[in-house]
Every structure is written in structure tokens, then in C-alpha cells.
PASEBA-1860 file (N, C-alpha, C; in nm, 3 decimals):
! residues 249
1> MPGMRTRE> -0.714/-0.272/1.188/-0.757/-0.366/1.097/-0.840/-0.504/1.132 ~ -0.697/-0.552/1.203/-0.761/-0.709/1.275/-0.947/-0.700/1.321 ~ -0.963/-0.806/1.295/-1.133/-0.748/1.345/-1.178/-0.680/1.245 ~ -1.185/-0.643/1.124/-1.252/-0.535/1.061/-1.357/-0.560/1.031 ~ -1.529/-0.536/1.014/-1.611/-0.598/1.012/-1.625/-0.581/0.884 ~ -1.612/-0.680/0.786/-1.669/-0.656/0.708/-1.768/-0.853/0.631 ~ -1.850/-0.814/0.498/-1.944/-0.936/0.526/-1.795/-1.065/0.480 ~ -1.694/-1.017/0.398/-1.608/-1.118/0.354/-1.542/-1.175/0.509
9> AAEAARWL> -1.525/-1.068/0.601/-1.484/-1.128/0.726/-1.550/-1.219/0.842 ~ -1.708/-1.202/0.809/-1.752/-1.298/0.843/-1.770/-1.426/0.787 ~ -1.756/-1.465/0.646/-1.799/-1.547/0.582/-1.656/-1.658/0.603 ~ -1.562/-1.560/0.608/-1.374/-1.639/0.671/-1.443/-1.669/0.788 ~ -1.453/-1.636/0.874/-1.507/-1.673/1.050/-1.583/-1.780/1.051 ~ -1.659/-1.762/0.950/-1.790/-1.910/0.970/-1.670/-2.046/0.922 ~ -1.642/-2.021/0.751/-1.536/-2.120/0.732/-1.433/-2.165/0.831 ~ -1.368/-2.036/0.900/-1.285/-2.153/1.010/-1.347/-2.230/1.129
17> AAHGITRQ> -1.511/-2.142/1.111/-1.565/-2.208/1.244/-1.582/-2.368/1.196 ~ -1.590/-2.351/1.075/-1.724/-2.488/1.005/-1.557/-2.599/1.059 ~ -1.433/-2.558/0.999/-1.296/-2.641/1.038/-1.295/-2.679/1.152 ~ -1.365/-2.637/1.273/-1.283/-2.643/1.365/-1.200/-2.541/1.468 ~ -1.217/-2.438/1.393/-1.104/-2.293/1.434/-1.199/-2.159/1.477 ~ -1.208/-2.113/1.610/-1.236/-2.027/1.679/-1.212/-1.898/1.747 ~ -1.206/-1.822/1.773/-1.107/-1.688/1.795/-1.137/-1.691/1.901 ~ -1.031/-1.668/2.017/-1.017/-1.642/2.114/-0.951/-1.471/2.154
25> AGGRWLDD> -0.943/-1.446/2.290/-0.902/-1.315/2.329/-0.770/-1.284/2.342 ~ -0.760/-1.170/2.250/-0.571/-1.140/2.288/-0.519/-1.195/2.124 ~ -0.575/-1.205/2.012/-0.528/-1.263/1.904/-0.484/-1.422/1.882 ~ -0.555/-1.475/2.010/-0.536/-1.656/2.003/-0.634/-1.702/1.921 ~ -0.609/-1.844/1.864/-0.740/-1.914/1.798/-0.739/-2.082/1.879 ~ -0.847/-2.073/1.867/-0.807/-2.233/1.890/-0.886/-2.352/1.820 ~ -0.768/-2.404/1.773/-0.768/-2.534/1.648/-0.814/-2.653/1.737 ~ -0.967/-2.672/1.698/-0.941/-2.826/1.754/-0.903/-2.858/1.892
33> GREIGDND> -0.880/-2.742/1.944/-0.893/-2.755/2.110/-0.720/-2.710/2.159 ~ -0.676/-2.699/1.988/-0.490/-2.627/2.006/-0.533/-2.469/1.984 ~ -0.434/-2.397/2.087/-0.435/-2.268/2.088/-0.313/-2.223/1.991 ~ -0.367/-2.121/1.889/-0.257/-2.087/1.814/-0.302/-1.911/1.772 ~ -0.202/-1.863/1.749/-0.197/-1.745/1.678/-0.219/-1.735/1.585 ~ -0.213/-1.560/1.509/-0.216/-1.529/1.412/-0.154/-1.613/1.306 ~ -0.034/-1.542/1.343/0.070/-1.639/1.261/0.092/-1.728/1.233 ~ 0.060/-1.850/1.329/0.020/-2.014/1.312/-0.090/-1.987/1.212
41> LVHEWTRD> -0.206/-1.934/1.258/-0.335/-1.948/1.156/-0.304/-1.944/1.009 ~ -0.239/-1.827/0.976/-0.253/-1.790/0.815/-0.183/-1.870/0.792 ~ -0.059/-1.922/0.826/0.035/-2.019/0.783/-0.025/-2.170/0.753 ~ -0.131/-2.177/0.819/-0.154/-2.313/0.859/-0.296/-2.337/0.749 ~ -0.388/-2.235/0.742/-0.495/-2.278/0.666/-0.494/-2.135/0.575 ~ -0.443/-2.038/0.537/-0.490/-1.964/0.411/-0.515/-2.034/0.298 ~ -0.432/-2.120/0.244/-0.435/-2.180/0.092/-0.511/-2.259/0.105 ~ -0.564/-2.349/0.199/-0.690/-2.397/0.250/-0.829/-2.367/0.178
49> LLVDGGLR> -0.811/-2.221/0.271/-0.912/-2.109/0.234/-0.954/-2.078/0.122 ~ -0.825/-2.024/0.065/-0.837/-1.950/-0.046/-0.879/-2.088/-0.167 ~ -0.805/-2.212/-0.180/-0.881/-2.341/-0.258/-1.030/-2.346/-0.250 ~ -1.060/-2.345/-0.118/-1.197/-2.375/-0.136/-1.327/-2.261/-0.139 ~ -1.283/-2.144/-0.064/-1.380/-2.058/-0.061/-1.319/-1.944/-0.158 ~ -1.201/-1.922/-0.205/-1.184/-1.818/-0.358/-1.142/-1.687/-0.264 ~ -1.095/-1.577/-0.354/-1.037/-1.486/-0.324/-1.111/-1.394/-0.214 ~ -1.248/-1.386/-0.219/-1.329/-1.380/-0.121/-1.309/-1.378/0.008
57> LGLGLLDL> -1.313/-1.531/0.014/-1.252/-1.528/0.139/-1.102/-1.504/0.222 ~ -1.006/-1.508/0.101/-0.863/-1.475/0.116/-0.916/-1.327/0.166 ~ -0.965/-1.218/0.147/-0.956/-1.143/0.168/-1.050/-1.089/0.293 ~ -1.119/-1.168/0.382/-1.207/-1.181/0.424/-1.093/-1.241/0.602 ~ -1.046/-1.359/0.559/-0.933/-1.343/0.615/-0.861/-1.230/0.692 ~ -0.821/-1.174/0.548/-0.689/-1.058/0.589/-0.783/-0.934/0.705 ~ -0.935/-0.919/0.638/-0.974/-0.860/0.727/-0.966/-0.903/0.919 ~ -0.989/-1.008/0.939/-0.970/-1.104/1.065/-0.843/-1.068/1.101
65> VDQYWVTV> -0.719/-1.073/1.044/-0.590/-1.076/1.073/-0.496/-0.990/1.039 ~ -0.532/-0.893/0.951/-0.435/-0.810/0.863/-0.291/-0.891/0.897 ~ -0.257/-0.979/0.823/-0.104/-1.056/0.822/-0.092/-1.061/0.694 ~ 0.073/-1.018/0.651/0.145/-1.004/0.546/0.127/-1.145/0.452 ~ 0.149/-1.254/0.561/0.140/-1.378/0.478/0.020/-1.386/0.384 ~ -0.080/-1.342/0.467/-0.226/-1.378/0.377/-0.223/-1.330/0.228 ~ -0.130/-1.189/0.187/-0.163/-1.115/0.066/-0.033/-1.206/-0.009 ~ 0.036/-1.284/0.060/0.157/-1.352/-0.028/0.046/-1.478/-0.070
73> EIGWYVAE> -0.017/-1.533/0.025/-0.084/-1.666/-0.016/-0.153/-1.588/-0.160 ~ -0.249/-1.500/-0.107/-0.334/-1.389/-0.208/-0.265/-1.420/-0.337 ~ -0.127/-1.339/-0.355/-0.134/-1.317/-0.460/-0.019/-1.429/-0.530 ~ 0.021/-1.544/-0.464/0.040/-1.657/-0.535/-0.115/-1.711/-0.595 ~ -0.255/-1.701/-0.586/-0.302/-1.761/-0.559/-0.368/-1.694/-0.745 ~ -0.373/-1.555/-0.691/-0.433/-1.498/-0.869/-0.282/-1.536/-0.967 ~ -0.197/-1.508/-0.927/-0.132/-1.557/-1.032/-0.100/-1.716/-1.109 ~ -0.138/-1.779/-0.973/-0.178/-1.930/-1.076/-0.291/-1.930/-1.168
81> RDEPGVYD> -0.395/-1.827/-1.146/-0.510/-1.814/-1.205/-0.488/-1.716/-1.315 ~ -0.423/-1.629/-1.322/-0.356/-1.553/-1.406/-0.509/-1.470/-1.520 ~ -0.586/-1.476/-1.453/-0.738/-1.414/-1.503/-0.761/-1.256/-1.550 ~ -0.803/-1.195/-1.602/-0.814/-1.014/-1.580/-0.924/-1.028/-1.392 ~ -1.008/-1.113/-1.458/-1.114/-1.102/-1.363/-1.056/-1.091/-1.225 ~ -0.996/-1.259/-1.188/-0.895/-1.246/-1.097/-0.806/-1.127/-1.000 ~ -0.775/-1.084/-1.105/-0.709/-0.956/-1.080/-0.733/-0.818/-1.045 ~ -0.869/-0.807/-1.116/-0.979/-0.722/-1.117/-1.034/-0.698/-0.937
89> ALWAGYRE> -1.060/-0.844/-0.939/-1.129/-0.868/-0.794/-1.023/-0.810/-0.722 ~ -0.914/-0.824/-0.696/-0.784/-0.809/-0.596/-0.792/-0.692/-0.590 ~ -0.782/-0.599/-0.689/-0.756/-0.490/-0.697/-0.889/-0.370/-0.631 ~ -0.960/-0.429/-0.649/-1.085/-0.379/-0.599/-1.130/-0.394/-0.461 ~ -1.057/-0.522/-0.353/-1.040/-0.523/-0.270/-0.957/-0.453/-0.178 ~ -0.835/-0.474/-0.259/-0.723/-0.394/-0.188/-0.784/-0.210/-0.212 ~ -0.839/-0.208/-0.307/-0.896/-0.029/-0.280/-0.991/-0.033/-0.208 ~ -1.076/-0.119/-0.178/-1.158/-0.114/-0.056/-1.061/-0.092/0.075
97> RLEGAAPC> -0.991/-0.188/0.079/-0.924/-0.219/0.250/-0.858/-0.052/0.250 ~ -0.789/0.025/0.157/-0.723/0.081/0.167/-0.801/0.234/0.190 ~ -0.883/0.227/0.143/-1.023/0.349/0.159/-1.069/0.352/0.311 ~ -1.074/0.234/0.389/-1.127/0.222/0.504/-1.054/0.302/0.594 ~ -1.145/0.288/0.726/-1.071/0.396/0.859/-0.972/0.299/0.958 ~ -0.995/0.180/0.930/-0.914/0.133/1.013/-0.772/0.142/0.943 ~ -0.651/0.068/0.997/-0.530/0.042/0.983/-0.497/-0.075/0.803 ~ -0.461/-0.091/0.722/-0.450/-0.152/0.678/-0.265/-0.179/0.606
105> EAVLYSLW> -0.175/-0.171/0.762/-0.064/-0.212/0.709/-0.038/-0.336/0.614 ~ -0.084/-0.480/0.651/-0.047/-0.573/0.551/-0.081/-0.560/0.411 ~ -0.207/-0.449/0.369/-0.214/-0.418/0.238/-0.099/-0.302/0.175 ~ -0.052/-0.209/0.262/0.021/-0.166/0.216/0.190/-0.223/0.197 ~ 0.192/-0.318/0.305/0.318/-0.371/0.277/0.362/-0.461/0.179 ~ 0.246/-0.532/0.139/0.179/-0.587/0.028/0.237/-0.500/-0.135 ~ 0.173/-0.441/-0.098/0.187/-0.344/-0.176/0.351/-0.283/-0.214 ~ 0.425/-0.223/-0.094/0.521/-0.205/-0.133/0.650/-0.266/-0.156
113> VDWFSDRD> 0.594/-0.386/-0.120/0.744/-0.515/-0.081/0.697/-0.583/-0.248 ~ 0.604/-0.681/-0.268/0.545/-0.736/-0.374/0.543/-0.677/-0.514 ~ 0.426/-0.597/-0.484/0.355/-0.550/-0.597/0.440/-0.425/-0.656 ~ 0.467/-0.303/-0.613/0.541/-0.195/-0.636/0.740/-0.164/-0.655 ~ 0.778/-0.333/-0.625/0.891/-0.358/-0.607/0.926/-0.421/-0.757 ~ 0.825/-0.466/-0.782/0.863/-0.537/-0.910/0.783/-0.487/-1.053 ~ 0.923/-0.479/-1.143/0.916/-0.453/-1.227/0.797/-0.522/-1.354 ~ 0.785/-0.622/-1.304/0.646/-0.661/-1.375/0.525/-0.642/-1.368
121> TVDAAFGA> 0.525/-0.647/-1.232/0.396/-0.605/-1.211/0.363/-0.440/-1.113 ~ 0.434/-0.368/-1.109/0.412/-0.207/-1.083/0.359/-0.161/-1.164 ~ 0.342/-0.159/-1.280/0.224/-0.058/-1.337/0.075/-0.088/-1.336 ~ 0.048/-0.228/-1.332/-0.096/-0.270/-1.310/-0.106/-0.209/-1.164 ~ -0.037/-0.276/-1.091/-0.079/-0.243/-0.944/-0.080/-0.125/-0.905 ~ 0.019/-0.018/-0.919/0.000/0.112/-0.930/-0.138/0.184/-0.999 ~ -0.153/0.129/-1.075/-0.264/0.196/-1.193/-0.379/0.154/-1.095 ~ -0.381/0.058/-1.063/-0.543/0.014/-1.009/-0.544/0.056/-0.872
129> VLADDVRH> -0.446/0.072/-0.806/-0.474/0.119/-0.710/-0.488/0.272/-0.672 ~ -0.442/0.300/-0.734/-0.423/0.471/-0.744/-0.416/0.585/-0.896 ~ -0.360/0.552/-0.980/-0.297/0.590/-1.065/-0.461/0.612/-1.158 ~ -0.494/0.502/-1.179/-0.621/0.504/-1.297/-0.704/0.621/-1.229 ~ -0.736/0.574/-1.139/-0.868/0.727/-1.070/-0.851/0.861/-1.099 ~ -0.657/0.868/-1.071/-0.611/1.010/-1.026/-0.635/1.077/-1.191 ~ -0.581/0.985/-1.313/-0.582/1.044/-1.410/-0.734/1.069/-1.453 ~ -0.805/0.975/-1.447/-0.942/1.001/-1.459/-1.013/1.144/-1.406
137> LRSRRRLR> -0.992/1.092/-1.250/-1.040/1.200/-1.213/-0.984/1.396/-1.254 ~ -0.871/1.395/-1.295/-0.795/1.509/-1.322/-0.819/1.539/-1.429 ~ -0.852/1.428/-1.560/-0.952/1.489/-1.685/-1.075/1.498/-1.695 ~ -1.133/1.545/-1.565/-1.273/1.599/-1.575/-1.259/1.698/-1.444 ~ -1.155/1.735/-1.370/-1.126/1.811/-1.313/-1.224/1.787/-1.147 ~ -1.217/1.700/-1.165/-1.291/1.639/-1.022/-1.162/1.595/-0.905 ~ -1.048/1.639/-0.915/-0.943/1.628/-0.863/-0.987/1.645/-0.721 ~ -1.074/1.695/-0.659/-1.116/1.748/-0.515/-1.165/1.639/-0.445
145> ELAAGRMH> -1.204/1.554/-0.489/-1.275/1.410/-0.477/-1.172/1.384/-0.406 ~ -1.043/1.383/-0.399/-0.986/1.315/-0.318/-0.918/1.381/-0.218 ~ -1.002/1.514/-0.155/-0.936/1.571/-0.102/-1.008/1.541/0.080 ~ -1.065/1.432/0.066/-1.108/1.464/0.187/-1.200/1.272/0.179 ~ -1.206/1.210/0.299/-1.314/1.060/0.310/-1.235/0.962/0.226 ~ -1.294/0.864/0.210/-1.228/0.752/0.131/-1.136/0.788/0.056 ~ -1.118/0.836/-0.076/-1.079/0.866/-0.162/-0.932/0.928/-0.146 ~ -0.940/0.973/-0.025/-0.854/1.083/0.049/-0.790/0.992/0.130
153> RRAARVLA> -0.807/0.888/0.174/-0.741/0.816/0.283/-0.640/0.705/0.159 ~ -0.730/0.645/0.069/-0.664/0.548/-0.002/-0.550/0.619/-0.097 ~ -0.567/0.760/-0.198/-0.397/0.801/-0.209/-0.334/0.864/-0.105 ~ -0.362/0.851/0.022/-0.273/0.924/0.095/-0.191/0.842/0.130 ~ -0.277/0.704/0.134/-0.192/0.569/0.177/-0.118/0.512/0.080 ~ -0.112/0.541/-0.063/-0.074/0.453/-0.189/0.032/0.589/-0.205 ~ 0.040/0.717/-0.185/0.153/0.792/-0.227/0.226/0.759/-0.149 ~ 0.236/0.804/-0.023/0.327/0.785/0.126/0.447/0.642/0.075
161> NSGPVRWS> 0.340/0.527/0.028/0.403/0.440/0.005/0.497/0.385/-0.152 ~ 0.513/0.475/-0.183/0.473/0.481/-0.366/0.633/0.499/-0.370 ~ 0.720/0.467/-0.297/0.902/0.498/-0.302/0.915/0.430/-0.447 ~ 0.952/0.271/-0.435/0.947/0.187/-0.539/0.902/0.233/-0.643 ~ 0.771/0.283/-0.733/0.730/0.217/-0.817/0.766/0.367/-0.872 ~ 0.822/0.324/-1.050/0.916/0.419/-1.129/0.844/0.520/-1.167 ~ 0.963/0.576/-1.163/0.917/0.787/-1.208/0.834/0.828/-1.293 ~ 0.890/0.746/-1.402/0.768/0.771/-1.554/0.640/0.737/-1.486
169> LKHDIYEA> 0.618/0.634/-1.399/0.443/0.596/-1.344/0.440/0.717/-1.296 ~ 0.507/0.765/-1.170/0.453/0.822/-1.098/0.381/0.973/-1.102 ~ 0.518/1.032/-1.157/0.522/1.182/-1.158/0.422/1.246/-1.197 ~ 0.332/1.216/-1.256/0.228/1.310/-1.285/0.099/1.248/-1.224 ~ 0.126/1.162/-1.112/0.001/1.165/-0.995/0.061/1.241/-0.898 ~ 0.196/1.282/-0.855/0.230/1.369/-0.762/0.224/1.491/-0.839 ~ 0.274/1.516/-0.920/0.221/1.662/-1.020/0.038/1.701/-0.974 ~ -0.020/1.602/-0.995/-0.173/1.626/-0.971/-0.233/1.594/-0.826
177> ATALPELH> -0.101/1.542/-0.748/-0.139/1.567/-0.568/-0.148/1.680/-0.527 ~ -0.053/1.751/-0.622/0.006/1.869/-0.537/-0.084/1.988/-0.575 ~ -0.189/1.960/-0.646/-0.320/2.049/-0.623/-0.371/2.058/-0.528 ~ -0.393/1.995/-0.450/-0.444/1.886/-0.314/-0.358/1.972/-0.163 ~ -0.359/2.038/-0.115/-0.279/2.032/0.033/-0.317/1.940/0.119 ~ -0.447/1.919/0.101/-0.435/1.765/0.168/-0.353/1.644/0.153 ~ -0.334/1.686/0.028/-0.211/1.526/0.032/-0.083/1.562/0.020 ~ -0.035/1.667/0.063/0.091/1.750/0.028/0.165/1.669/0.121
185> HAVFRGLL> 0.116/1.638/0.224/0.249/1.528/0.305/0.264/1.425/0.268 ~ 0.166/1.358/0.196/0.125/1.238/0.158/0.250/1.236/0.026 ~ 0.273/1.321/-0.035/0.370/1.337/-0.148/0.505/1.361/-0.093 ~ 0.513/1.456/-0.013/0.664/1.450/0.046/0.690/1.316/0.092 ~ 0.594/1.222/0.174/0.683/1.100/0.205/0.680/1.003/0.100 ~ 0.609/1.006/-0.025/0.648/0.935/-0.121/0.754/0.985/-0.185 ~ 0.793/1.143/-0.227/0.950/1.162/-0.268/1.024/1.139/-0.184 ~ 1.075/1.125/-0.029/1.136/1.096/0.047/1.191/0.932/0.030
193> MSYHDVYG> 1.081/0.825/0.072/1.091/0.714/-0.017/1.146/0.649/-0.157 ~ 1.087/0.807/-0.191/1.184/0.723/-0.350/1.334/0.788/-0.375 ~ 1.336/0.833/-0.292/1.493/0.871/-0.295/1.592/0.765/-0.135 ~ 1.500/0.729/-0.064/1.546/0.668/0.050/1.513/0.505/-0.011 ~ 1.427/0.426/-0.074/1.372/0.292/-0.074/1.508/0.290/-0.213 ~ 1.520/0.085/-0.127/1.643/0.011/-0.259/1.575/0.037/-0.357 ~ 1.452/0.040/-0.365/1.446/0.019/-0.511/1.349/0.161/-0.559 ~ 1.353/0.260/-0.479/1.328/0.387/-0.522/1.370/0.426/-0.674
201> DLSPVAAM> 1.254/0.513/-0.698/1.293/0.628/-0.814/1.298/0.782/-0.824 ~ 1.385/0.836/-0.842/1.321/0.991/-0.860/1.419/1.045/-0.949 ~ 1.367/1.157/-1.020/1.435/1.250/-1.068/1.440/1.390/-0.983 ~ 1.601/1.384/-0.989/1.620/1.527/-0.850/1.532/1.675/-0.934 ~ 1.572/1.674/-1.067/1.554/1.804/-1.060/1.384/1.853/-1.066 ~ 1.318/1.740/-1.160/1.175/1.727/-1.068/1.102/1.676/-0.986 ~ 1.142/1.622/-0.867/1.115/1.606/-0.733/1.156/1.739/-0.696 ~ 1.271/1.809/-0.729/1.291/1.971/-0.683/1.165/2.033/-0.685
209> ELLDVLHL> 1.124/2.035/-0.791/0.995/2.143/-0.854/0.865/2.106/-0.773 ~ 0.839/1.987/-0.762/0.774/1.956/-0.660/0.812/1.980/-0.543 ~ 0.872/1.971/-0.462/0.919/1.991/-0.328/0.872/2.174/-0.307 ~ 0.849/2.243/-0.440/0.884/2.393/-0.413/0.712/2.439/-0.408 ~ 0.645/2.323/-0.453/0.502/2.397/-0.467/0.420/2.318/-0.328 ~ 0.498/2.255/-0.263/0.404/2.187/-0.141/0.423/2.278/-0.033 ~ 0.354/2.293/0.031/0.310/2.344/0.167/0.324/2.293/0.301 ~ 0.464/2.308/0.345/0.482/2.223/0.468/0.543/2.282/0.570
217> PPHTEHLA> 0.502/2.276/0.690/0.549/2.267/0.810/0.726/2.343/0.795 ~ 0.775/2.422/0.794/0.923/2.470/0.777/0.997/2.394/0.827 ~ 0.963/2.298/1.008/1.051/2.201/1.065/0.984/2.076/1.007 ~ 0.951/2.009/0.894/0.893/1.914/0.863/1.030/1.845/0.876 ~ 1.033/1.709/0.936/1.163/1.602/0.942/1.173/1.640/0.819 ~ 1.304/1.611/0.818/1.436/1.546/0.678/1.367/1.599/0.573 ~ 1.286/1.722/0.583/1.273/1.862/0.478/1.405/1.888/0.417 ~ 1.430/1.983/0.533/1.539/2.014/0.483/1.685/1.954/0.397
225> AFRAVLET> 1.705/1.854/0.501/1.814/1.743/0.426/1.803/1.674/0.315 ~ 1.672/1.666/0.246/1.615/1.603/0.135/1.632/1.729/0.020 ~ 1.596/1.802/0.014/1.616/1.991/-0.063/1.775/1.933/-0.034 ~ 1.849/1.938/0.025/1.999/1.988/0.030/2.020/1.844/-0.093 ~ 2.022/1.718/-0.067/2.073/1.658/-0.124/2.047/1.667/-0.288 ~ 1.912/1.705/-0.306/1.822/1.695/-0.423/1.934/1.804/-0.501 ~ 1.963/1.927/-0.416/2.021/2.014/-0.504/2.172/1.979/-0.545 ~ 2.219/1.878/-0.505/2.315/1.809/-0.533/2.342/1.738/-0.695
233> GAHHHYRN> 2.193/1.685/-0.706/2.200/1.618/-0.854/2.162/1.473/-0.749 ~ 2.170/1.411/-0.624/2.168/1.285/-0.589/2.009/1.238/-0.627 ~ 1.991/1.131/-0.642/1.863/1.026/-0.670/1.835/0.956/-0.611 ~ 1.935/0.865/-0.516/1.916/0.776/-0.448/2.029/0.763/-0.341 ~ 1.955/0.732/-0.250/2.047/0.721/-0.074/2.151/0.625/-0.080 ~ 2.155/0.507/-0.175/2.227/0.380/-0.195/2.351/0.430/-0.262 ~ 2.358/0.513/-0.349/2.431/0.544/-0.442/2.528/0.609/-0.365 ~ 2.527/0.717/-0.284/2.595/0.780/-0.178/2.565/0.766/-0.074
241> PGLWEQMV> 2.518/0.732/0.003/2.476/0.683/0.174/2.558/0.823/0.268 ~ 2.692/0.850/0.248/2.746/0.899/0.309/2.693/1.037/0.312 ~ 2.626/1.123/0.192/2.595/1.199/0.162/2.505/1.288/0.223 ~ 2.357/1.208/0.248/2.247/1.169/0.339/2.310/1.224/0.473 ~ 2.368/1.107/0.520/2.397/1.152/0.675/2.484/1.335/0.687 ~ 2.570/1.340/0.569/2.614/1.505/0.614/2.592/1.615/0.618 ~ 2.402/1.590/0.554/2.332/1.688/0.487/2.267/1.657/0.663 ~ 2.218/1.517/0.685/2.152/1.556/0.837/2.236/1.571/0.922
249> G> 2.327/1.577/0.951/2.469/1.568/1.027/2.481/1.721/1.090
END
């Protein structure tokens, strides 16, 4: 994603240039004659860029550098305004980047750490980046739209990183995704992380039912161990860490 070509990225680059900051080779920047890296850039300039140019430029900077700190500043920016329109723009921007062909590691990490792990934000965040669309498509029997292309990329990425999402919010989304073999690996990753993540959440019985309908290669890493721990009724790695080691070992 660093250097991702979007209109927002071009606008952010112009804003930086107007403030004496130009991009060099190898992820370096020249700030009025001083050479700095991506990390220095985002810590020194993201706040000013957001205040001056708003969320659009913030997302553009994210496209330029794919640095998690940009998403932190963006989160503070939208929280300070606390307006539905600002949140709508944030989620639209996240959806666009989740659908792109380029990696979007900072967006995924932001969702996992900041939005999905927070009980106060997980419902709105998970709904906005995936669940609302899945429920809409399912109600109209159009789930095949998730099988390829941009929507598939977004669905697969969010499912695989949805471990901290409350089970009550994601179970029906996992169920819907099992109808598409193209999403089975992502569902498996989501289930596995629901067990292993510090804030993970799953129901072992329901998780087993989902595993039973997934078409996965028989030697999929951790599949046998995961099935074995679920059969004991375990629902979280950190309640009994030794159990996982026993099943893997």
C-alpha cells in the first residue's frame, strides 16, 4: 500500500510539498533539508495535515505510507468531531482500502486493535466494514458478489481479522460466508483467531458446526488442533494455554 495511487494520496503529497516535505527513495522524506523516515513523518505531521485538510487528506497520507500511527490520529480526529457524516466518511475510506489490490496492513491493524477490540466501537465498526453489506446481500440472495473481486478482498480480509469481534455480532456473518468456498479459509482464520486472540470470542459448539461445513485442505495448519480443543468445550486460549500446547504437541 505505501505509494498507493489514489486522488487522496496525490492531494496529501501536494499538501506535504507545500509544507516543504518531499519524498525521496527508500521510504525517506526531505523536510526542509532534513532527511526523515515514514515514522518520523507521520508522528510530526499527521495532526497538522488532518486539521488543515480533514479526513480526506488523512486517508491520502495513509495511502502514501501505510503507517498505523496515521490511523491512530484519524481515530482521534473522528472521535473529537463525533458526527455521523465524519464516521461515514471514515468507514467509506476503510472499505475502499480493504477492497484494493494493494495490501492494507495499517487499516487491518487499526480495525483489529482499536475498533474490534473495543466494546464501545466494535458493533459500528464491524457493521460498517463488512456485516451490514453481508446481511444486505444475503437478504437479496446475492452473496455470490462476495466470491471474487473487490468485495471478496474486503470480506476475506475482515473475516480473517475478526477474532476480537463479539460472537453475537459475527456468528451470522460467518454462517453466511460458509456458503462461499472462496471465503472458507478466511472464515477458518477468523475462527482460529477468535480462540487465540486476547479479546477473542467464540462459542465452541457453534464454531464446531461452522468448521464442519468448511472445505479446507486436510493438512491445513492448526485445523486438527483447533478441532480438538473445541471438542473439549474450550472457548479461549488464555483460559487454559496448556490445552493448546497439548493438542499441538
